[in-house]
N, C-alpha and C positions, 0 to 999 in steps of 0.2 A: 652838649649841644646848646647853643645859645638861641634865645628867642629874639627875632627881629620884628618889632611892631610894624604892622602895615595899616595904612589908612583903609577904613571900611567904607565901601560905597553905599549909597542910599539903597540900591537894589539889594545888597547883601543884608543891610540892617533890616529892611522890610521883610526879607526872607527869614531872618532870624526870629523876628517878632511873630511873624505869621506861623512859622513852624512851632515855636514854643506855645503860642496860643492854641494851635491845632492839637498839639500833644496834650495840653492841659484840658482842652475841651473833650478829647477822647477819654482822658482819665476821669473826667467828671461824669462821663456816661456809664462808667462801670458801677456796679452795685456793691456796696460794702457788706460783708457777711455779718458785721456787728451792728449795722444800722437797722433801726426798726421802721424808718420811713425815709422817703426820698427827701423830704423837707429837712430832716435831721442831718442827712448826709450832705445836703447842699449848704447847710449853715457851717459845716466844719471847714476850717481853712485848709488849703492845700499847702503842705510844708515843703518848700523848695530850698535845697542847699546850693550855695554858690561860693566861689572863691574869687579873690580879686584878679580878674583876667579880662583883657580887652575882648576876648572871644564871646563873653557873655553880656556884651553891651546892650544887645537887643532886649534881654531880660530887664536890665535896669531902666532902659527907656520905657518899656511897657509898664513897669511899676510906676515910674514918675508921671507918665501920662495917663495913668489909671485905665489902661486898655483892658486889663484883666477884669477890673471891677465893672467896666462897661458890658462885659460878656457874662456877668453874674458870678465871677470867680473871686473868691477871697484867697489871697496869696499871703502866706507867712514866710517872708524871706529870712533864711537862716544863713548868715555869712560864716565862713570858716577861713582861718588864716593859712591853712595848709590842706593840700589834697588828702594827706593821710588821715587827718581828723575828719574830713568830710566822708571818706570811705568808711571809717569806723562808725560814724553817725548813721550812714545809709544802711550798712549791714546790720546795725543794731535796731533798725526799724524806726528811727527817729525822724526820718525824712520820707516823703512820698515820692519826690523827684530830686535828682541830683544833676547839676550841671558839672560835668567832669570830663577828663580827657578820655580818649578812646582806649588808651592803654589801661587806665584805672578801671574803666567799664569792663573790659575783657577780663581783667583779674577778678573783679567782683562776680561776673557771670560764671567764672570757673568755680567760685565758692558757692554760688546759689544760681542754678540754672533757670529759676523763675524770673530773673532780672532780664529786661530787654532794653536795648538801646532804641529809643523811639525817634531820635532825630540827631543827625550829625550837623553840628553848628557850623563848622568850617573845615577846610582841607588844608590847614597850615602844616608847618613842620612839627607835627605832634597831634593835630586834630582834636577837636572838642566835640562833645555830644551830650545829649540829655537821656537819662535812663530812668526806668520805673519798673515796678514789679507787675507781673501778670496776675490778675485776680480771677 
C-alpha cells in the first residue's frame, strides 16, 4: 500500500495541535507513583516518541512555536527512524507518549492492555494516533 501525501488544512493542523496539547495536559494531571511531590513531577520532561511522518506535523509545529512550554509542559522529543524501533522503545518504558500508527497501537495494546490510544491524529489510509499508559 503506498502513501499519498495530502495537504493538511489549517483546521486539521489546529486540531492536531489542540488534541496533542489536550492529551499531554491530561497526562500531566496524573500522579506518578514514584514522585514525591507535584513539583518534582512537573519538572520531569514528558518523553514523546515520533517518526518522520507528515501526520505528526502538529507536534513539530507545537514544538517549534513553544506551545507546550507556554502551557508549562517540558517535552523531550525522541525521534525514531522506524516504527519498529519506536514500538520497542515504548514497550520498554523509554517513552511516555508515542505518535504511532493505529495498527502499531493495536498491536502494542494486545501486548499490554494498560496502553490507551488517547487521540487519533488523522483518518488517512493507515491512520495515525497518540498512545500512552494508564496510571
